[in-house]
N, CA, C and O of each residue as an XYZ file, in Angstrom:
460
protein
N      13.097    -27.613     -7.073
C      12.285    -27.206     -5.986
C      12.292    -28.158     -4.619
O      12.173    -29.383     -4.627
N      12.480    -27.203     -3.287
C      12.337    -27.781     -2.022
C      10.815    -27.860     -1.568
O      10.144    -26.828     -1.533
N      10.301    -29.034     -1.238
C       9.095    -29.254     -0.825
C       9.077    -28.847      0.708
O       9.983    -28.985      1.529
N       7.726    -28.272      0.892
C       7.197    -27.449      2.388
C       6.219    -28.201      2.946
O       5.580    -29.135      2.463
N       6.167    -27.656      4.093
C       4.917    -28.480      5.179
C       3.366    -27.366      4.814
O       2.289    -27.189      5.383
N       3.853    -26.965      3.895
C       2.253    -26.310      3.461
C       1.474    -27.003      2.398
O       1.979    -26.917      1.279
N       0.594    -27.531      2.470
C      -0.524    -28.199      1.568
C      -1.488    -27.280      0.853
O      -2.148    -26.480      1.516
N      -1.606    -27.347     -0.441
C      -2.545    -26.627     -1.372
C      -4.202    -26.321     -0.833
O      -5.199    -27.040     -0.908
N      -4.066    -25.345     -0.435
C      -5.924    -25.331     -0.483
C      -6.949    -25.949     -1.127
O      -8.018    -26.453     -0.781
N      -6.285    -25.764     -2.285
C      -7.493    -26.245     -3.995
C      -7.399    -27.519     -3.955
O      -8.288    -28.149     -4.529
N      -6.312    -28.267     -3.274
C      -6.389    -29.511     -4.265
C      -5.494    -30.594     -3.078
O      -5.197    -31.779     -3.226
N      -5.248    -29.766     -2.014
C      -4.260    -30.488     -1.065
C      -2.860    -31.257     -1.164
O      -2.473    -32.111     -0.366
N      -2.162    -30.785     -2.311
C      -1.069    -31.535     -2.740
C       0.302    -30.466     -1.611
O       0.316    -29.404     -0.990
N       0.985    -31.283     -1.830
C       2.427    -30.388     -0.939
C       2.717    -28.981     -1.991
O       2.529    -28.995     -3.207
N       2.859    -28.642     -1.763
C       3.336    -27.060     -2.145
C       4.781    -27.291     -2.146
O       5.230    -28.070     -1.305
N       5.941    -26.449     -3.369
C       6.951    -26.335     -3.142
C       7.614    -25.058     -3.024
O       6.890    -24.087     -3.245
N       8.642    -24.862     -2.770
C       9.308    -23.527     -2.670
C       9.202    -22.716     -4.083
O       9.039    -23.354     -5.123
N       9.287    -21.445     -4.092
C       9.119    -20.968     -5.617
C       9.691    -19.332     -5.398
O       9.352    -18.654     -4.428
N      10.301    -19.008     -6.114
C      11.314    -17.925     -6.539
C      10.955    -16.924     -7.567
O      11.572    -15.875     -7.754
N      10.037    -17.274     -8.142
C       9.564    -16.707     -9.198
C       7.811    -16.013     -9.826
O       7.265    -15.667    -10.873
N       7.470    -16.168     -8.062
C       5.899    -15.678     -8.350
C       5.804    -14.274     -8.726
O       6.573    -13.317     -8.638
N       4.298    -14.493     -9.294
C       3.862    -13.203     -9.570
C       2.812    -12.940     -9.248
O       2.164    -13.945     -8.954
N       2.054    -11.624     -9.106
C       0.957    -11.187     -8.443
C       0.351    -10.241     -9.347
O       1.105     -9.501     -9.978
N      -0.822    -10.158     -9.497
C      -1.522     -9.669    -10.790
C      -2.540     -8.665     -9.635
O      -3.107     -9.391     -8.819
N      -2.799     -7.378     -9.481
C      -3.736     -6.796     -8.667
C      -4.243     -5.635     -9.493
O      -3.512     -5.099    -10.326
N      -5.592     -5.204     -9.254
C      -6.173     -4.043     -9.253
C      -5.692     -2.952     -8.307
O      -5.345     -3.441     -7.232
N      -5.567     -1.682     -8.363
C      -5.256     -0.715     -7.717
C      -6.142      0.810     -8.256
O      -5.705      1.139     -9.358
N      -6.924      1.497     -7.899
C      -7.701      1.944     -8.174
C      -8.359      2.220     -9.956
O      -8.464      3.300    -10.539
N      -8.614      1.216    -10.326
C      -8.828      0.405    -11.837
C      -8.153      0.303    -12.533
O      -8.434      0.045    -13.703
N      -6.713      0.502    -11.986
C      -5.327      0.112    -12.801
C      -4.887     -0.796    -12.623
O      -4.153     -0.699    -11.640
N      -4.888     -2.083    -13.174
C      -3.791     -3.445    -13.523
C      -2.525     -3.277    -13.209
O      -1.888     -2.662    -14.065
N      -1.891     -3.639    -12.199
C      -0.563     -3.549    -11.719
C      -0.202     -5.504    -11.996
O      -0.909     -6.511    -11.963
N       1.212     -5.241    -12.245
C       1.958     -6.809    -12.174
C       2.996     -6.944    -11.383
O       4.012     -6.369    -11.775
N       3.103     -7.826     -9.871
C       4.462     -7.859     -9.370
C       5.013     -8.757     -9.689
O       4.304     -9.689    -10.071
N       6.278     -8.929     -9.704
C       7.067     -9.992    -10.099
C       8.197     -9.716     -8.998
O       8.505     -8.744     -8.308
N       8.776    -11.304     -9.188
C       9.963    -12.075     -8.535
C       9.658    -12.032     -7.096
O      10.662    -11.945     -6.389
N       8.585    -12.069     -6.513
C       8.103    -12.578     -5.235
C       8.338    -13.974     -5.117
O       8.211    -14.802     -6.020
N       8.729    -14.203     -3.806
C       8.939    -15.628     -3.104
C       7.891    -16.320     -2.334
O       6.954    -15.584     -2.025
N       7.826    -17.252     -2.037
C       7.024    -18.359     -1.348
C       6.739    -19.902     -1.728
O       7.556    -20.799     -1.937
N       5.438    -19.930     -1.751
C       5.410    -21.679     -2.013
C       4.532    -21.668     -3.372
O       4.032    -20.629     -3.805
N       4.386    -23.004     -4.038
C       3.257    -22.870     -5.413
C       3.079    -24.467     -5.569
O       3.955    -25.328     -5.481
N       1.891    -24.600     -5.791
C       1.680    -25.880     -5.930
C       1.707    -26.376     -7.565
O       1.218    -25.831     -8.554
N       2.579    -27.794     -7.409
C       3.150    -28.535     -8.760
C       1.693    -29.003     -9.282
O       1.589    -29.194    -10.494
N       0.833    -29.154     -8.657
C      -0.527    -29.927     -9.565
C      -1.428    -28.924    -10.241
O      -1.876    -28.938    -11.388
N      -1.610    -27.941     -9.146
C      -2.490    -27.052     -9.515
C      -1.893    -25.296     -9.855
O      -2.407    -24.394    -10.516
N      -1.210    -25.333     -9.435
C      -0.214    -23.854     -9.818
C      -0.739    -22.901     -8.399
O       0.065    -22.106     -7.912
N      -1.821    -23.019     -7.931
C      -2.134    -21.876     -6.870
C      -0.699    -21.852     -6.486
O       0.219    -22.666     -6.593
N      -0.851    -20.190     -5.819
C       0.742    -19.808     -5.778
C       0.394    -19.046     -4.221
O      -0.698    -18.529     -3.988
N       1.457    -19.085     -3.294
C       1.374    -18.990     -1.887
C       2.288    -17.390     -1.656
O       3.400    -17.732     -2.058
N       2.377    -16.420     -1.391
C       3.684    -15.497     -1.130
C       3.738    -15.720      0.165
O       2.834    -16.117      0.901
N       4.877    -15.439      0.432
C       5.358    -15.315      1.752
C       5.623    -14.027      2.662
O       5.728    -12.973      2.034
N       5.708    -13.981      3.622
C       5.531    -12.364      4.857
C       6.230    -11.739      3.744
O       5.557    -10.796      3.326
N       7.146    -11.870      3.200
C       8.393    -10.857      3.203
C       8.060    -10.161      1.632
O       7.992     -9.012      1.197
N       7.900    -11.511      1.073
C       7.098    -10.678     -0.512
C       5.681     -9.850     -0.513
O       5.298     -9.207     -1.491
N       5.139     -9.930      0.409
C       3.476     -9.772      0.767
C       4.024     -8.594      1.268
O       3.207     -7.713      0.999
N       4.926     -8.138      1.825
C       5.169     -6.365      2.585
C       5.704     -5.662      1.619
O       5.625     -4.445      1.788
N       6.485     -6.201      0.173
C       6.789     -5.870     -0.802
C       6.016     -5.530     -1.887
O       6.203     -4.579     -2.646
N       4.974     -6.506     -1.936
C       3.927     -6.507     -3.097
C       3.061     -5.407     -2.705
O       2.757     -4.587     -3.572
N       2.454     -5.222     -1.072
C       1.694     -4.348     -0.465
C       2.321     -2.647     -0.893
O       1.729     -1.740     -1.478
N       3.666     -2.690     -0.358
C       4.224     -1.282     -0.946
C       4.461     -0.963     -2.001
O       4.610      0.246     -2.173
N       4.616     -1.959     -3.281
C       4.318     -1.106     -4.257
C       3.040     -0.821     -4.938
O       2.804      0.129     -5.685
N       2.287     -1.726     -4.597
C       0.903     -1.268     -4.928
C       0.440     -0.245     -4.442
O      -0.361      0.422     -5.098
N       0.925      0.227     -2.866
C       0.636      1.657     -2.467
C       1.125      2.392     -2.956
O       0.926      3.529     -2.529
N       2.087      2.220     -4.176
C       2.931      3.454     -4.720
C       1.982      3.867     -5.999
O       2.245      4.854     -6.686
N       0.931      3.071     -6.233
C       0.217      3.305     -7.330
C      -1.212      3.965     -6.552
O      -2.172      3.439     -7.115
N      -1.564      4.659     -5.765
C      -2.280      4.721     -5.207
C      -2.326      6.302     -5.115
O      -1.566      6.875     -4.335
N      -3.186      6.987     -5.882
C      -3.554      8.255     -5.661
C      -4.436      8.630     -5.104
O      -5.432      7.907     -5.080
N      -4.458      9.903     -4.423
C      -5.966     10.506     -3.386
C      -6.707     11.490     -4.599
O      -6.272     12.303     -5.414
N      -7.875     11.031     -4.303
C      -8.738     11.547     -5.204
C      -8.826     13.144     -5.369
O      -9.386     13.734     -6.293
N      -8.250     13.637     -4.434
C      -8.346     15.227     -4.709
C      -7.481     15.744     -4.027
O      -7.505     15.597     -2.805
N      -6.215     16.690     -4.833
C      -4.925     17.328     -4.036
C      -4.803     19.011     -4.547
O      -4.757     19.534     -5.661
N      -4.785     19.378     -3.599
C      -4.387     20.834     -3.094
C      -3.236     21.474     -3.051
O      -2.513     21.300     -2.070
N      -2.812     22.383     -4.153
C      -1.601     22.831     -3.737
C      -1.802     24.155     -2.942
O      -2.764     24.922     -2.989
N      -0.464     24.254     -2.071
C      -0.952     25.777     -1.205
C       0.668     25.796     -1.274
O       1.525     24.955     -1.546
N       0.674     27.196     -0.885
C       2.032     27.816     -0.469
C       2.148     27.841      1.102
O       1.364     28.088      2.019
N       3.449     27.482      1.011
C       3.760     27.680      2.469
C       4.207     29.639      3.364
O       5.123     30.323      2.907
N       3.770     29.878      3.972
C       3.393     31.357      3.993
C       4.299     31.169      5.463
O       4.461     30.054      5.957
N       4.682     32.029      5.883
C       4.940     33.040      7.470
C       4.206     33.794      8.458
O       3.761     34.923      8.249
N       4.081     33.128      9.576
C       2.861     34.294     10.171
C       3.626     34.001     11.560
O       3.802     32.886     12.051
N       4.046     35.248     12.089
C       4.608     35.034     13.592
C       5.678     34.524     13.825
O       5.907     33.999     14.914
N       6.659     34.580     12.734
C       7.461     33.459     12.501
C       7.404     31.956     12.743
O       8.278     31.218     13.196
N       6.034     31.649     12.288
C       6.178     30.217     12.195
C       5.696     29.765     10.339
O       5.038     30.611      9.735
N       5.927     28.968      9.891
C       5.400     28.275      8.931
C       4.192     27.904      9.206
O       3.847     27.246     10.188
N       3.078     28.579      7.793
C       1.567     28.154      7.850
C       1.131     27.419      6.465
O       1.874     27.392      5.484
N       0.345     27.059      6.488
C      -0.151     26.175      5.456
C      -1.728     26.543      5.422
O      -2.328     25.631      5.991
N      -2.387     27.280      5.084
C      -4.071     26.845      4.655
C      -5.155     25.908      4.238
O      -5.243     25.730      3.023
N      -5.910     25.339      4.928
C      -6.431     24.604      4.768
C      -7.501     24.744      3.682
O      -8.385     25.506      4.076
N      -7.645     24.441      2.893
C      -8.574     24.777      1.178
C     -10.201     24.302      2.254
O     -10.396     23.297      2.937
N     -11.046     25.426      2.011
C     -12.505     25.527      2.395
C     -13.386     24.152      2.439
O     -14.088     23.868      3.409
N     -13.241     23.138      1.007
C     -13.379     22.131      0.588
C     -13.518     20.669      1.964
O     -14.341     19.840      2.354
N     -11.968     21.169      2.285
C     -11.292     20.281      3.201
C     -12.247     20.435      4.499
O     -12.996     19.649      5.080
N     -11.924     21.679      4.685
C     -12.398     22.103      6.051
C     -14.084     21.753      6.419
O     -14.525     21.225      7.439
N     -14.905     22.293      5.096
C     -16.515     21.327      5.627
C     -16.669     20.283      5.223
O     -17.864     19.989      5.261
N     -15.704     19.073      4.604
C     -15.687     17.797      4.651
C     -15.261     16.984      5.813
O     -15.358     15.763      5.942
N     -14.613     18.140      6.908
C     -14.014     17.209      8.232
C     -14.652     17.633      9.122
O     -14.552     17.165     10.257
N     -15.596     18.788      8.762
C     -17.018     19.151      9.871
C     -15.901     20.484     10.733
O     -16.177     20.993     11.819
N     -15.055     20.703     10.161
C     -14.637     22.461     11.094
C     -13.562     21.523     12.595
O     -13.079     22.108     13.564
N     -13.516     20.790     12.455
C     -13.004     20.254     13.381
C     -11.246     20.479     13.925
O     -10.325     20.585     13.115
N     -11.077     20.515     15.310
C     -10.032     21.734     15.663
C      -8.405     21.106     15.820
O      -7.374     21.757     15.644
N      -8.512     19.603     16.213
C      -7.621     18.684     16.629
C      -6.751     18.230     15.358
O      -7.402     18.040     14.330
N      -5.549     18.058     15.304
C      -5.049     17.554     14.559
C      -3.340     16.838     15.217
O      -2.846     17.374     16.210
N      -2.728     15.830     14.641
C      -1.774     15.030     15.042
C      -0.988     15.171     13.766
O      -1.363     14.430     12.857
N       0.215     16.120     13.466
C       1.041     15.673     12.352
C       2.424     14.915     12.584
O       2.982     14.777     13.672
N       2.933     14.381     11.162
C       3.780     13.028     11.492
C       4.143     13.682     10.402
O       3.455     14.476      9.760
N       5.851     13.151     10.081
C       6.321     12.888      8.384
C       6.652     11.934      8.247
O       7.213     11.186      9.047
N       6.318     11.751      7.022
C       6.377     10.097      6.196
C       7.086     10.392      5.292
O       6.535     10.944      4.339
N       8.605     10.144      5.222
C       9.775     10.770      4.238
C       9.441     12.233      3.666
O      10.006     13.058      4.383
N       8.929     12.669      2.926
C       9.255     14.074      2.491
C       7.734     14.670      2.351
O       7.533     15.783      1.865
N       6.736     13.863      2.801
C       5.284     14.285      3.465
C       4.928     14.560      4.758
O       5.256     13.875      5.727
N       4.175     15.683      4.791
C       3.532     16.026      6.164
C       2.303     15.660      6.372
O       1.452     16.235      5.693
N       1.853     14.614      7.355
C       0.568     13.886      7.124
C      -0.338     14.189      8.505
O      -0.175     13.912      9.693
N      -1.167     14.757      7.901
C      -2.196     15.451      8.891
C      -3.617     14.296      9.210
O      -4.456     13.863      8.420
N      -3.460     14.084     10.500
C      -4.944     13.384     11.037
C      -5.489     14.338     11.647
O      -4.819     14.888     12.521
N      -7.120     14.912     11.322
C      -7.780     15.720     11.984
C      -8.990     15.158     12.721
O      -9.687     14.361     12.093
N      -9.348     15.483     14.036
C     -10.144     14.456     14.831
C     -11.069     15.571     15.793
O     -11.882     15.150     16.615
């Protein structure tokens, strides 16, 4: 293992490069284990520090386990030559009947931010 310039915040020992870090996290009540991460590890106490690339990877994986509290299924209809999706009354009430919306695509999802 290669020494790094990072000192352990627990015991102040010099950390070493690591390519086999494992992070355990809880996402919405479910425990997930993410393996194959890189960063540094303290040879004295075992404290590990995930690098920026692996941190992004871990966050991306954890986000896949997040699920919305409520999902409404709706049919897309056509009105006046345009595709229309009805907003469920429960969501309309929760949002306070706001009228402005920003829409964008995330992969195959349409995301709406209503304000």
